N, C-alpha and C positions, 0 to 999 in steps of 0.2 A: 081965694087962697093963693098965696105966692110960695113957690117952692124953688129954692136955689138948686140948679142942676149940678154944680161942681164948685169946689173952693178954689179951683185953678183960675188963672187969669185968661181971658179970651171969651169967645162966644159961649163956651160951655158954662161959664160962671154967671151968665145973665139969668136973672130970675124969670120964671115962667108963670104967668097968671092964667088961671082957668076957672070957670064957674064951679061952685061946690057940688052941683048936681050933675056934672059931666059924666060920671061913671054910673049913675043910676039909670033905671029904665024909663025915667020921665022925659028924657031928651032923645029926639030922633037922631040916630047916628047915620053917618054917610055909608053908602053901600055901592057896590059895583066894582068892576075891574078897571084899574087905571094904569096907563103906561105914561110915565112922565116924559116930557120932551128932553132932548139931549142937552139943552142949555141948563136944565135943572139937575138931571141925573145923567152925568156924562162919563162916569167910571164903569168900565166893563160893558157887557152886553146889555141890551134893553131888558128890563124886568117888568112883569105885570104885578101890580099890587092889588090885593083883594081888600077893599075897604071894609068889608064885613068882618075881617080878621083884625083884632085890636093891634097886634104888633105891626102889621102892614100899614094900618091907618096912622099909627103914631109915627112911623118912619116917613110916610108921605108928608104928613104935616110938618115934621122936622125939616125935611129937605126943602119944602116950599118956603116955610117961614124963615129959615136960615139964609135963604137967598143963594143957593148953590149955583149961581150963574155968573 
C-alpha cells in the first residue's frame, strides 16, 4: 500500500510504502526505550522515545528515514 503524505512539494510529498499487515497483531513490533543520537534528533533537549508507543515509534521511524542529519 502506498500512501502520499502530502500534496506539497518536498520530502512530505514523497509516498510511503509499508506492508499491508503492519498494523495487525501478526507482525512483531519494535519495543524498548530509544534516545536518538544528536546527528539525527538535534533540536531541543534529548528525548527518550518509547517504541511500544505507536506515536513514538512512528516519530522515530520518520526521523531516521528522513535522514535528519
